DRENDO-1510 file (C-alpha; in Angstrom, 1 decimal, always signed):
<recs>
REC; n; res; u; v; w
REC; 1; MET; +15.2; +7.3; +7.0 .
REC; 2; ASP; +17.0; +4.4; +8.5 .
REC; 3; PHE; +16.2; +0.7; +8.0 .
REC; 4; LYS; +17.6; -2.1; +10.3 .
REC; 5; LEU; +17.1; -5.8; +9.6 .
REC; 6; GLN; +16.5; -7.7; +12.8 .
REC; 7; ALA; +15.6; -11.3; +11.9 .
REC; 8; LYS; +15.3; -13.7; +8.9 .
REC; 9; ASP; +13.3; -16.9; +8.6 .
REC; 10; PRO; +15.6; -19.9; +8.0 .
REC; 11; ASN; +13.2; -21.6; +5.6 .
REC; 12; SER; +12.2; -18.6; +3.4 .
REC; 13; GLN; +13.2; -15.1; +2.4 .
REC; 14; ALA; +10.9; -13.5; +5.0 .
REC; 15; ARG; +12.6; -10.9; +7.2 .
REC; 16; SER; +11.6; -8.5; +10.0 .
REC; 17; GLY; +13.1; -5.1; +10.6 .
REC; 18; GLU; +12.5; -1.5; +11.6 .
REC; 19; ILE; +12.1; +1.6; +9.5 .
REC; 20; THR; +12.8; +4.9; +11.4 .
REC; 21; THR; +11.3; +8.1; +10.0 .
REC; 22; ALA; +10.8; +11.6; +11.3 .
REC; 23; HIS; +7.3; +10.6; +12.4 .
REC; 24; GLY; +8.1; +7.4; +14.2 .
REC; 25; VAL; +9.2; +3.8; +13.8 .
REC; 26; ILE; +7.6; +1.3; +11.5 .
REC; 27; GLN; +8.0; -2.4; +12.4 .
REC; 28; THR; +8.2; -4.6; +9.3 .
REC; 29; PRO; +6.6; -6.5; +7.7 .
REC; 30; ILE; +3.9; -3.9; +7.7 .
REC; 31; PHE; +0.5; -3.3; +6.1 .
REC; 32; MET; -0.4; +0.3; +5.3 .
REC; 33; PRO; -4.0; +1.4; +5.3 .
REC; 34; VAL; -4.9; +3.5; +2.2 .
REC; 35; GLY; -6.0; +7.0; +3.0 .
REC; 36; THR; -6.3; +8.3; -0.6 .
REC; 37; VAL; -7.5; +11.8; +0.0 .
REC; 38; GLY; -6.2; +12.2; +3.6 .
REC; 39; SER; -8.8; +9.9; +5.0 .
REC; 40; VAL; -9.0; +6.1; +5.3 .
REC; 41; LYS; -12.6; +5.7; +4.2 .
REC; 42; ALA; -15.1; +5.4; +7.1 .
REC; 43; VAL; -12.3; +5.2; +9.7 .
REC; 44; PRO; -11.3; +8.2; +11.9 .
REC; 45; GLN; -7.7; +8.8; +12.8 .
REC; 46; THR; -8.4; +8.0; +16.5 .
REC; 47; GLN; -9.5; +4.5; +15.5 .
REC; 48; LEU; -6.5; +4.0; +13.2 .
REC; 49; HIS; -4.4; +4.7; +16.3 .
REC; 50; HIS; -6.2; +2.7; +18.9 .
REC; 51; ASP; -8.2; -0.1; +17.2 .
REC; 52; VAL; -6.4; -0.7; +13.9 .
REC; 53; LYS; -2.9; +0.1; +15.4 .
REC; 54; ALA; -1.7; +1.5; +12.1 .
REC; 55; GLN; +1.9; +2.5; +12.0 .
REC; 56; ILE; +1.9; +4.2; +8.7 .
REC; 57; ILE; -0.9; +5.2; +6.2 .
REC; 58; LEU; -1.0; +6.2; +2.5 .
REC; 59; GLY; -2.1; +9.4; +0.7 .
REC; 60; ASN; -2.3; +9.8; -3.0 .
REC; 61; THR; -0.6; +12.6; -5.0 .
REC; 62; TYR; -3.1; +12.8; -7.8 .
REC; 63; HIS; -6.2; +13.0; -5.5 .
REC; 64; LEU; -4.7; +15.4; -3.0 .
REC; 65; TYR; -3.4; +17.6; -5.8 .
REC; 66; LEU; -7.0; +17.9; -7.2 .
REC; 67; ARG; -8.6; +18.2; -3.7 .
REC; 68; PRO; -8.0; +20.0; -1.4 .
REC; 69; GLY; -5.0; +21.3; -3.5 .
REC; 70; THR; -1.4; +21.8; -2.6 .
REC; 71; GLU; -1.9; +25.4; -1.6 .
REC; 72; ILE; -4.3; +24.4; +1.2 .
REC; 73; LEU; -2.0; +21.6; +2.3 .
REC; 74; GLN; +1.0; +24.0; +2.4 .
REC; 75; GLN; -1.0; +26.5; +4.5 .
REC; 76; ALA; -1.9; +23.7; +6.9 .
REC; 77; GLY; +1.8; +22.8; +7.3 .
REC; 78; GLY; +1.5; +19.6; +5.3 .
REC; 79; LEU; -0.7; +16.5; +5.3 .
REC; 80; HIS; +0.3; +15.4; +8.8 .
REC; 81; GLN; -1.0; +18.7; +10.3 .
REC; 82; PHE; -4.0; +18.9; +7.9 .
REC; 83; MET; -5.4; +15.5; +8.9 .
REC; 84; GLY; -4.2; +15.3; +12.5 .
REC; 85; TRP; -1.9; +12.2; +11.9 .
REC; 86; ASP; +1.4; +12.2; +13.8 .
REC; 87; LYS; +2.8; +8.9; +12.5 .
REC; 88; PRO; +4.5; +8.2; +9.1 .
REC; 89; ILE; +2.8; +8.8; +5.8 .
REC; 90; LEU; +3.7; +7.5; +2.3 .
REC; 91; THR; +2.3; +9.1; -0.8 .
REC; 92; ASP; +1.9; +7.3; -4.1 .
REC; 93; SER; +3.1; +9.4; -7.1 .
REC; 94; GLY; -0.3; +9.4; -8.8 .
REC; 95; GLY; +1.1; +7.6; -11.8 .
REC; 96; TYR; -1.3; +4.6; -11.5 .
REC; 97; GLN; -4.3; +7.0; -11.2 .
REC; 98; VAL; -3.3; +9.0; -14.2 .
REC; 99; PHE; -2.7; +6.0; -16.4 .
REC; 100; SER; -6.0; +4.4; -15.4 .
REC; 101; LEU; -7.8; +7.4; -16.9 .
REC; 102; ALA; -8.1; +5.7; -20.3 .
REC; 103; GLY; -9.1; +8.2; -23.0 .
REC; 104; LYS; -8.5; +11.1; -20.6 .
REC; 105; ARG; -4.7; +11.3; -20.7 .
REC; 106; LYS; -1.9; +11.7; -23.2 .
REC; 107; LEU; +1.6; +10.3; -22.5 .
REC; 108; SER; +4.8; +11.9; -23.7 .
REC; 109; GLU; +8.5; +12.1; -22.7 .
REC; 110; GLU; +7.7; +15.1; -20.7 .
REC; 111; GLY; +5.0; +13.4; -18.6 .
REC; 112; ALA; +1.3; +12.9; -18.6 .
REC; 113; LEU; -1.4; +15.4; -19.7 .
REC; 114; PHE; -4.7; +14.4; -18.2 .
REC; 115; GLN; -8.2; +15.5; -17.5 .
REC; 116; SER; -9.5; +15.6; -13.9 .
REC; 117; HIS; -12.1; +13.0; -13.1 .
REC; 118; ILE; -13.8; +15.6; -11.1 .
REC; 119; ASP; -14.4; +18.5; -13.5 .
REC; 120; GLY; -12.6; +17.6; -16.7 .
REC; 121; SER; -10.0; +20.3; -16.2 .
REC; 122; ARG; -6.6; +19.6; -17.9 .
REC; 123; HIS; -3.4; +19.1; -15.9 .
REC; 124; MET; +0.2; +18.1; -16.5 .
REC; 125; PHE; +2.2; +15.7; -14.3 .
REC; 126; SER; +5.9; +15.4; -14.9 .
REC; 127; SER; +8.7; +14.0; -12.8 .
REC; 128; GLU; +9.4; +17.5; -11.6 .
REC; 129; THR; +5.8; +18.5; -10.8 .
REC; 130; VAL; +5.2; +15.3; -9.0 .
REC; 131; MET; +8.2; +15.8; -6.8 .
REC; 132; ASP; +7.2; +19.4; -6.1 .
REC; 133; ILE; +3.6; +18.3; -5.2 .
REC; 134; GLN; +4.9; +15.6; -2.8 .
REC; 135; ARG; +7.2; +18.2; -1.2 .
REC; 136; LYS; +4.1; +20.2; -0.4 .
REC; 137; ILE; +2.2; +17.2; +0.8 .
REC; 138; GLY; +5.1; +16.4; +3.1 .
REC; 139; ALA; +4.9; +12.6; +3.3 .
REC; 140; ASP; +7.8; +10.8; +4.9 .
REC; 141; ILE; +8.1; +8.4; +2.0 .
REC; 142; ILE; +7.4; +9.6; -1.5 .
REC; 143; MET; +7.2; +7.6; -4.7 .
REC; 144; ALA; +8.8; +8.2; -8.1 .
REC; 145; PHE; +6.6; +9.0; -11.1 .
REC; 146; ASP; +6.2; +5.9; -13.2 .
REC; 147; GLU; +4.0; +4.4; -15.9 .
REC; 148; CYS; +2.1; +1.3; -14.8 .
REC; 149; PRO; +1.5; -0.8; -18.0 .
REC; 150; PRO; -1.8; -2.8; -18.2 .
REC; 151; TYR; -2.0; -6.5; -18.1 .
REC; 152; PRO; -1.6; -8.1; -20.5 .
REC; 153; SER; +1.0; -5.9; -22.3 .
REC; 154; ASP; +3.1; -7.0; -25.3 .
REC; 155; TYR; +6.8; -7.1; -24.9 .
REC; 156; ALA; +7.6; -4.0; -27.0 .
REC; 157; TYR; +5.1; -1.9; -25.0 .
REC; 158; ALA; +6.3; -3.1; -21.6 .
REC; 159; LYS; +10.0; -2.5; -22.6 .
REC; 160; LYS; +9.2; +1.0; -23.9 .
REC; 161; SER; +7.1; +1.8; -20.8 .
REC; 162; MET; +9.9; +0.5; -18.4 .
REC; 163; GLU; +12.5; +2.6; -20.1 .
REC; 164; LEU; +10.3; +5.7; -19.9 .
REC; 165; THR; +9.8; +5.0; -16.1 .
REC; 166; HIS; +13.6; +4.8; -15.7 .
REC; 167; ARG; +14.2; +8.1; -17.5 .
REC; 168; TRP; +11.5; +9.7; -15.4 .
REC; 169; LEU; +13.1; +8.3; -12.2 .
REC; 170; ALA; +16.4; +10.0; -13.0 .
REC; 171; ARG; +14.6; +13.3; -13.3 .
REC; 172; CYS; +12.8; +12.6; -10.0 .
REC; 173; VAL; +16.1; +12.0; -8.2 .
REC; 174; LYS; +17.6; +15.2; -9.8 .
REC; 175; ARG; +14.5; +17.3; -8.9 .
REC; 176; LEU; +14.5; +16.1; -5.3 .
REC; 177; ALA; +18.2; +17.0; -5.0 .
REC; 178; GLU; +17.5; +20.5; -6.3 .
REC; 179; THR; +14.7; +21.3; -3.8 .
REC; 180; GLU; +14.4; +21.6; -0.1 .
REC; 181; ALA; +12.0; +19.7; +2.3 .
REC; 182; LEU; +9.4; +22.2; +3.4 .
REC; 183; TYR; +8.5; +21.1; +7.0 .
REC; 184; GLY; +11.8; +20.5; +8.8 .
REC; 185; TYR; +12.3; +16.9; +8.1 .
REC; 186; GLU; +13.7; +14.9; +5.1 .
REC; 187; GLN; +11.6; +12.8; +2.7 .
REC; 188; SER; +12.7; +9.4; +1.3 .
REC; 189; LEU; +12.2; +8.6; -2.3 .
REC; 190; PHE; +11.3; +5.1; -3.4 .
REC; 191; PRO; +11.7; +4.2; -7.1 .
REC; 192; ILE; +9.3; +1.7; -8.7 .
REC; 193; ILE; +10.3; -1.5; -10.6 .
REC; 194; GLN; +8.2; -2.1; -13.8 .
REC; 195; GLY; +8.5; -4.5; -16.7 .
REC; 196; SER; +5.0; -6.2; -16.7 .
REC; 197; THR; +5.3; -10.0; -16.5 .
REC; 198; PHE; +8.5; -10.4; -18.5 .
REC; 199; LYS; +11.4; -11.9; -16.5 .
REC; 200; ASP; +14.2; -10.1; -18.4 .
REC; 201; LEU; +12.5; -6.7; -18.1 .
REC; 202; ARG; +11.9; -7.2; -14.4 .
REC; 203; GLN; +15.5; -8.1; -13.9 .
REC; 204; ILE; +16.7; -5.1; -15.9 .
REC; 205; SER; +14.4; -2.8; -14.0 .
REC; 206; SER; +15.3; -4.2; -10.6 .
REC; 207; GLU; +19.0; -3.6; -11.3 .
REC; 208; PHE; +18.4; -0.1; -12.6 .
REC; 209; ILE; +16.3; +0.8; -9.6 .
REC; 210; ALA; +18.8; -0.6; -7.2 .
REC; 211; SER; +21.6; +1.4; -8.9 .
REC; 212; MET; +19.9; +4.7; -7.9 .
REC; 213; GLU; +20.7; +3.9; -4.2 .
REC; 214; CYS; +17.5; +5.4; -2.9 .
REC; 215; ASP; +16.3; +4.8; +0.7 .
REC; 216; GLY; +14.0; +2.0; -0.3 .
REC; 217; ASN; +12.6; +0.3; -3.4 .
REC; 218; ALA; +9.1; -0.5; -4.7 .
REC; 219; ILE; +7.7; -3.3; -6.9 .
REC; 220; GLY; +4.9; -1.9; -9.1 .
REC; 221; GLY; +2.7; -3.2; -11.9 .
REC; 222; LEU; +1.6; -6.4; -10.2 .
REC; 223; SER; -1.9; -7.5; -8.9 .
REC; 224; VAL; -3.3; -5.8; -12.1 .
REC; 225; GLY; -5.0; -8.9; -13.4 .
REC; 226; GLU; -2.2; -11.5; -13.8 .
REC; 227; PRO; -2.5; -14.9; -12.3 .
REC; 228; GLU; -1.4; -15.2; -8.6 .
REC; 229; ASP; +1.5; -17.6; -9.5 .
REC; 230; MET; +2.8; -15.1; -12.0 .
REC; 231; MET; +2.6; -12.3; -9.5 .
REC; 232; TYR; +4.6; -14.4; -7.0 .
REC; 233; GLU; +7.2; -15.3; -9.7 .
REC; 234; MET; +7.8; -11.7; -10.6 .
REC; 235; CYS; +7.8; -10.5; -7.0 .
REC; 236; GLY; +10.4; -13.2; -6.1 .
REC; 237; LEU; +12.6; -12.2; -9.0 .
REC; 238; CYS; +12.5; -8.6; -8.0 .
REC; 239; CYS; +13.3; -9.3; -4.4 .
REC; 240; ASP; +16.2; -11.5; -5.3 .
REC; 241; ALA; +17.7; -8.6; -7.4 .
REC; 242; LEU; +17.2; -5.8; -4.7 .
REC; 243; PRO; +19.7; -5.0; -2.0 .
REC; 244; LEU; +19.1; -6.7; +1.3 .
REC; 245; GLU; +19.7; -3.6; +3.4 .
REC; 246; LYS; +16.8; -1.5; +1.9 .
REC; 247; PRO; +13.1; -1.9; +2.5 .
REC; 248; ARG; +11.0; -3.5; -0.2 .
REC; 249; TYR; +7.5; -2.3; -0.9 .
REC; 250; LEU; +5.0; -4.3; -3.0 .
REC; 251; MET; +2.4; -1.9; -4.3 .
REC; 252; GLY; -1.3; -2.6; -4.2 .
REC; 253; VAL; -1.2; -6.2; -2.9 .
REC; 254; GLY; -3.5; -7.8; -1.8 .
REC; 255; THR; -5.4; -10.6; +0.0 .
REC; 256; PRO; -4.2; -11.9; +3.4 .
REC; 257; TRP; -2.7; -14.9; +1.7 .
REC; 258; ASN; -1.1; -12.8; -1.0 .
REC; 259; ILE; +0.6; -10.8; +1.7 .
REC; 260; LEU; +1.9; -13.8; +3.6 .
REC; 261; GLU; +3.3; -15.5; +0.4 .
REC; 262; CYS; +5.0; -12.2; -0.6 .
REC; 263; ILE; +6.5; -11.8; +2.9 .
REC; 264; ALA; +8.0; -15.2; +2.3 .
REC; 265; LEU; +9.6; -13.9; -0.9 .
REC; 266; GLY; +11.2; -11.0; +1.0 .
REC; 267; VAL; +8.7; -8.1; +0.9 .
REC; 268; ASP; +8.6; -5.7; +3.8 .
REC; 269; MET; +5.7; -3.3; +3.1 .
REC; 270; PHE; +2.2; -3.6; +1.6 .
REC; 271; ASP; -0.9; -1.5; +0.9 .
REC; 272; CYS; -4.2; -2.3; -0.7 .
REC; 273; VAL; -7.8; -0.9; -0.7 .
REC; 274; MET; -9.2; -4.4; -0.4 .
REC; 275; PRO; -9.8; -4.5; +3.4 .
REC; 276; THR; -11.7; -1.2; +3.4 .
REC; 277; ARG; -13.5; -1.6; +0.0 .
REC; 278; ASN; -14.5; -5.2; +0.7 .
REC; 279; GLY; -15.5; -4.3; +4.3 .
REC; 280; ARG; -17.9; -1.6; +3.0 .
REC; 281; ASN; -19.6; -4.3; +0.9 .
REC; 282; GLY; -20.0; -6.6; +3.9 .
REC; 283; MET; -17.0; -9.0; +3.3 .
REC; 284; LEU; -15.0; -9.5; +6.5 .
REC; 285; PHE; -11.6; -11.0; +6.8 .
REC; 286; THR; -11.3; -12.7; +10.2 .
REC; 287; SER; -8.9; -15.0; +12.1 .
REC; 288; LYS; -11.2; -17.9; +11.3 .
REC; 289; GLY; -11.8; -17.2; +7.6 .
REC; 290; ILE; -14.0; -15.0; +5.3 .
REC; 291; ILE; -17.5; -13.9; +6.3 .
REC; 292; ASN; -20.2; -12.4; +4.1 .
REC; 293; ILE; -21.9; -10.6; +7.0 .
REC; 294; LYS; -25.0; -9.9; +5.0 .
REC; 295; ASN; -25.9; -13.6; +4.8 .
REC; 296; LYS; -29.0; -14.6; +6.8 .
REC; 297; LYS; -26.9; -17.3; +8.7 .
REC; 298; TRP; -25.5; -14.5; +10.9 .
REC; 299; GLU; -28.9; -13.0; +11.8 .
REC; 300; ASN; -29.0; -14.5; +15.3 .
REC; 301; ASP; -25.2; -15.1; +15.9 .
REC; 302; PHE; -24.5; -13.0; +19.0 .
REC; 303; SER; -20.8; -13.9; +19.2 .
REC; 304; PRO; -18.2; -11.2; +18.7 .
REC; 305; ILE; -17.1; -10.4; +15.2 .
REC; 306; ASP; -13.6; -11.7; +15.7 .
REC; 307; GLU; -12.3; -12.7; +19.2 .
REC; 308; GLY; -9.0; -13.8; +17.6 .
REC; 309; ILE; -7.7; -10.2; +17.3 .
REC; 310; ASP; -6.9; -7.4; +19.7 .
REC; 311; CYS; -9.5; -4.9; +18.5 .
REC; 312; GLU; -12.1; -3.3; +20.8 .
REC; 313; SER; -14.9; -3.0; +18.2 .
REC; 314; SER; -14.3; -6.5; +16.9 .
REC; 315; ASN; -14.7; -7.9; +20.4 .
REC; 316; PHE; -17.5; -5.5; +21.4 .
REC; 317; TYR; -20.0; -5.8; +18.5 .
REC; 318; SER; -21.8; -9.1; +17.6 .
REC; 319; LYS; -22.1; -10.6; +14.1 .
REC; 320; ALA; -25.9; -10.3; +14.4 .
REC; 321; TYR; -25.7; -6.6; +15.2 .
REC; 322; LEU; -23.3; -5.8; +12.3 .
REC; 323; ARG; -25.5; -7.8; +9.9 .
REC; 324; HIS; -28.5; -5.7; +11.2 .
REC; 325; LEU; -26.6; -2.5; +10.4 .
REC; 326; PHE; -25.9; -3.6; +6.9 .
REC; 327; VAL; -29.4; -4.8; +6.2 .
REC; 328; SER; -30.7; -1.5; +7.6 .
REC; 329; ASN; -28.2; +0.6; +5.5 .
REC; 330; GLU; -26.8; +2.2; +8.6 .
REC; 331; LEU; -23.5; +4.1; +8.1 .
REC; 332; LEU; -22.0; +2.6; +11.2 .
REC; 333; ALA; -21.8; -0.7; +9.4 .
REC; 334; LEU; -19.2; +0.7; +7.1 .
REC; 335; ASN; -17.0; +1.8; +10.0 .
REC; 336; ILE; -17.2; -1.4; +12.0 .
REC; 337; ALA; -16.5; -3.6; +9.0 .
REC; 338; SER; -13.6; -1.5; +7.8 .
REC; 339; VAL; -12.0; -1.4; +11.3 .
REC; 340; GLN; -12.4; -5.2; +11.5 .
REC; 341; ASN; -10.6; -5.8; +8.2 .
REC; 342; LEU; -7.8; -3.3; +8.8 .
REC; 343; SER; -7.3; -4.6; +12.4 .
REC; 344; PHE; -7.1; -8.1; +11.1 .
REC; 345; TYR; -4.5; -7.2; +8.4 .
REC; 346; LEU; -2.4; -5.4; +11.0 .
REC; 347; HIS; -2.8; -8.4; +13.4 .
REC; 348; LEU; -1.7; -10.7; +10.6 .
REC; 349; VAL; +1.5; -8.9; +9.7 .
REC; 350; THR; +2.3; -8.6; +13.5 .
REC; 351; GLN; +1.9; -12.4; +13.8 .
REC; 352; ALA; +4.1; -12.8; +10.7 .
REC; 353; ARG; +6.8; -10.7; +12.3 .
REC; 354; GLN; +6.7; -12.7; +15.5 .
REC; 355; HIS; +7.0; -16.0; +13.6 .
REC; 356; ILE; +9.9; -14.7; +11.6 .
REC; 357; GLN; +11.7; -13.8; +14.8 .
REC; 358; GLN; +10.9; -17.2; +16.2 .
REC; 359; GLY; +12.2; -18.9; +13.1 .
REC; 360; ASP; +9.1; -20.8; +12.2 .
REC; 361; PHE; +7.4; -18.4; +9.8 .
REC; 362; LYS; +7.2; -20.7; +6.8 .
REC; 363; ASN; +5.5; -23.6; +8.7 .
REC; 364; TRP; +3.1; -21.1; +10.3 .
REC; 365; LYS; +2.3; -19.5; +6.9 .
REC; 366; ASP; +1.6; -22.8; +5.2 .
REC; 367; ASN; -0.7; -23.9; +8.0 .
REC; 368; ILE; -2.7; -20.7; +8.3 .
REC; 369; ILE; -3.3; -19.9; +4.6 .
REC; 370; PRO; -6.1; -22.5; +4.1 .
REC; 371; GLN; -7.9; -21.1; +7.2 .
REC; 372; LEU; -7.6; -17.6; +5.8 .
REC; 373; LYS; -9.2; -18.6; +2.5 .
REC; 374; HIS; -12.0; -20.6; +4.1 .
REC; 375; ARG; -15.4; -19.1; +3.7 .
REC; 376; LEU; -17.5; -19.4; +6.9 .
</recs>
């Protein structure tokens, strides 16, 4: 993997660049649609290409390990071949999913023993097994195994958890060095900064992660219930401690305004289920603000869903038609709304990139955020 910085905003830490992988180039800042089990919910790969204009998508180690299983993925030639996606893929390590299984997992130095949410069967994830699974999935960017502490966490627990994540990371790096890529291209490991909302722990974790000299670095454990201002503070602290020449990935964030604020802090990569999950429930993110498309006010609004973005379905279908589909419980509603939201997110980060290159990103961001938050 190669990362080249191309421009920096003079009034913030925002920057634009390019990540080159075996499956293509990613222009940053970038938003990555979440395709947990090898599918972005309700959106076929053809639409991800042509409407959404996704440059990279996510898969999840925990879910893909359970279904369809690594044997099937390896027989297919990896996740790219299995799902028919020829652009880059990033896989989360599954740590967050395992640790969200309250009451169904047991943590130790070795790893995490957990019960499947599907059938209750017992499995063990360690640094080594997670690296082996991600080798078989074949993503371009793979995440280190970590523990994501809940919010709030007390200081002692957050420190112990962070130190365990660091020890697991060292084992991930060792395992990756001992094994071969399976599909003819290299995979890039991103370690994950933890430390909850404690400044000194975040600083220690950022410095440790940076010392591993991996291809990129991730900021985890945020957007888990803490106030927005605290998230921004922790994010900025981490970015300040990370090397300039490596891409920075903020995991699981967030709203359109969260993304713009964190771009201003120096983040390059984002993912979140919000655009698809909210879309399936009738909440649309648009260039003019937020729409609850189920509201009666849209019943006879025959204007396009969002003329402000370059998306065929957003310009083709009317608000009235999409509302009708939701009211009628038609499955097509889930697709149109999800495509709208993902297209808008990709449109937004593309705009951010352009304004960084023009040198007026901060002014543009400050002016557009109130509009993005406005409920129509």
